[in-house]
N, C-alpha and C positions, 0 to 999 in steps of 0.2 A: 359601649353596651350593644349586644347583638339584638337585632330586631327579630321578633318572632313572626314567622310567616303563617298567616291564618287564612284558610280558604274553606270552602264547603260549608257555608253558613256559620262561620265562627268556630268550626271544629278544627283542631290542630291536625295538620297533615301527618304528623308522626303517629297518630292513632289510626290512620287509614290502613286497612288490611289489604295486602297484595295477594291475590289468588291466582295461581298458575292456571292457564287455560285448561289443562288436562283435568284439574280438580273441579273446575266449573262444569265441564262437559260430563264428567263422572257423576257429579252431584245432580245435574239435571236429569240424566238418564236414570239414576237410582230413584229419584222422586217419581218420575214418570212410570217406571216399571213397578214401583211399589204401589202407586195409585191404581195401576192396571190390575195388580194382584188383589187389591182390596175390592175393586169393582167386580172382578171375576169371582171372588169368593161369594158374592151375593147374587150375581146373575147366573152363575154356574156355566157360562159359556164365553169363550174368547177366541175369535177367529177360527171357529170350527172345533176348538178344543173344549171338551166338556169336563166339568168337575162334579164331585159328589154334592148332593143336595142335603146331606146329613148335617144337622145343626153343629155338631162338634167340628166338622170340617169347615163349615162356613166361618165360624168364629176363630178357629185356629189359623185358617188361611188369611183372614182379615188381619189378625195380629202379626202374622209373618210379613204381610204387605206393609203394615205400619212400621215394622222394624226396618224395612227397606227404605221407606220414606224418611224415617228419623235418621238413619245412617247418612242418607244424602244431604239432609239439612245440617247435620253435625259437622261434616267435613268442610262446609262453607265457613265455619268459624275460624278455621286455620289454627285451632288449638290442638296441641298434641293429645291431651286427655280426651278431646272430642273425637279425634281420629281413632284412638285406641278403642273407645266406646263404639264407634261406627263399625270397626272390625268385629268386635264382640257381637253386635247386632246382626251383622252379615253372617257370622258363623251360626248364630241362633236361627237365622232364616234358613240356612243350608240344613242344619240339623232338623228343623221343623219340617222342611220338605221331605227329607228322608223318613222321618217319623210318620208323616201322612201316607207316604207310599207303603211303608212297612205295615201300617195299620190297615191297609187296603182302602184308604179313603180317596186316593187318587186313582181314577180308573186307568187301567193299563190294557185297554181293549183294542188299541190300534197302534200302528207304528208311529203315527203322528202324535198320539198322546205320550208315548214313551220318549220320542224325540223332544217334544216340548218340555217335559220334566227334566230331562238330562241337560238340554241347552239352557233352560232357565236357571237351574242349579249351578251350572258351570259359569254362567255370567255373574251370578252373585259371588262365586268363589274368585273370579277374575277381579272383580271390584275390590274384594278384601285383600287380595295379593297386591293390587295396584296401590291401594292406600298404604299398605305395609311398606312397600318399596319407596313411597313418597313421604314417609314419616319425618325425614329431615326437613321437609318443607313446612312442617307444622311447628308453631312456636310454643 
């Protein structure tokens, strides 16, 4: 009879989730960027970049930031369904940013503002593509 190896306070090691370093780093960055987006939606300023103080912007930008946070947490589960949902949330983040710009709720009054919007949106897109490329890592 085989002996069952038990560690980690009685939990079977077979249940331990192996997370690639890239997924962990992406998750941490997504959570941090999402929290920064939520904070910025209420403070209306982030490293010299200003945002609209209109209520609809505040709540929309906070929701977009929460999508980012949720996506970062979901990929830590290493479940395929969670990775797909994270990609959907990141796409919603990107669409939301574009909608806020199209609605005139993101000020485009300086090169720095435009640069920040483009780079922030591109980073969200890069995360979505990265997760999509790593789907085989998710169980």
